[in-house]
C-alpha positions as CSV (number, residue, x, y, z in Angstrom):
1,X,7.4,33.0,75.9
2,X,5.8,33.5,72.5
3,X,3.9,36.6,71.3
4,X,0.2,36.4,70.7
5,X,-1.0,36.8,67.1
6,X,-1.5,40.5,66.5
7,X,-3.6,40.3,63.4
8,X,-4.7,38.1,60.6
9,X,-3.3,38.9,57.1
10,X,-5.8,38.6,54.4
11,X,-5.2,38.4,50.6
12,X,-4.7,41.9,49.3
13,X,-3.5,43.4,52.6
14,X,-0.6,45.8,51.7
15,X,0.6,46.9,55.1
16,X,1.1,45.0,58.3
17,X,3.0,45.8,61.4
18,X,3.3,44.3,64.8
19,X,3.6,46.7,67.7
20,X,7.1,46.5,69.3
21,X,5.6,45.4,72.6
22,X,4.4,42.1,71.1
23,X,7.8,41.1,69.8
24,X,10.4,39.4,71.8
25,X,12.8,42.1,72.9
26,X,16.5,41.8,72.2
27,X,18.7,42.2,75.3
28,X,21.5,44.5,74.1
29,X,23.4,43.9,77.3
30,X,23.7,40.1,77.1
31,X,22.2,38.6,73.9
32,X,24.7,37.5,71.2
33,X,25.2,40.1,68.5
34,X,26.0,39.2,64.9
35,X,26.2,40.9,61.5
36,X,22.5,39.9,60.9
37,X,21.2,41.3,64.2
38,X,18.6,44.0,63.4
39,X,18.9,47.3,65.2
40,X,15.6,47.5,67.0
41,X,13.7,50.2,68.8
42,X,15.2,49.0,72.0
43,X,18.8,49.5,70.8
44,X,21.3,50.7,73.4
45,X,25.0,51.6,73.2
46,X,26.1,48.9,75.6
47,X,29.4,47.3,76.4
48,X,28.2,44.2,74.5
49,X,27.6,46.4,71.4
50,X,31.0,48.0,71.9
51,X,32.7,44.6,72.1
52,X,30.9,43.5,68.9
53,X,31.9,46.7,67.0
54,X,35.5,46.5,68.2
55,X,35.7,42.9,67.0
56,X,34.4,44.0,63.6
57,X,36.0,47.5,63.3
58,X,39.2,47.1,65.2
59,X,40.6,48.5,68.5
60,X,40.2,52.1,67.3
61,X,36.4,51.9,67.3
62,X,34.7,54.8,69.2
63,X,31.1,56.0,69.5
64,X,30.6,59.6,68.6
65,X,27.3,61.6,68.6
66,X,26.7,61.8,64.8
67,X,27.3,58.0,64.5
68,X,25.0,57.3,67.5
69,X,22.3,59.4,65.9
70,X,22.8,57.6,62.6
71,X,22.3,54.2,64.4
72,X,19.0,55.4,65.9
73,X,17.6,57.2,62.8
74,X,14.7,54.8,62.3
75,X,16.1,53.5,59.0
76,X,16.1,49.7,59.1
77,X,19.6,48.3,59.5
78,X,21.6,45.4,60.9
79,X,24.6,45.5,63.1
80,X,26.7,44.5,60.1
81,X,25.4,47.7,58.4
82,X,26.5,49.6,61.5
83,X,30.0,48.2,61.4
84,X,30.3,49.0,57.7
85,X,29.1,52.5,58.2
86,X,31.6,53.2,61.0
87,X,34.4,51.8,58.8
88,X,33.2,54.0,55.9
89,X,33.2,57.1,58.1
90,X,36.6,56.3,59.5
91,X,38.1,55.9,56.0
92,X,36.6,59.2,55.0
93,X,37.9,60.9,58.1
94,X,34.4,61.9,59.4
């Protein structure tokens, strides 16, 4: 299934966005997660995400509320960024 064209980009256009509903949704429960996987508006803290983060951060990985809020703060990031942020927080003891 491919999304329909949402708009035509003309020379000089400075802003363009496709509504989330027209994009193919990532299945956080079963799709393969890698460092380059973008955190989307449909992001969920699933067992699949937990497995990925444990593989990147080690067996001590845990979700906590401040970290979960950071993941969903609407700032563009990848799952690699998420793993690095967790490691940074752990090294600082936060």
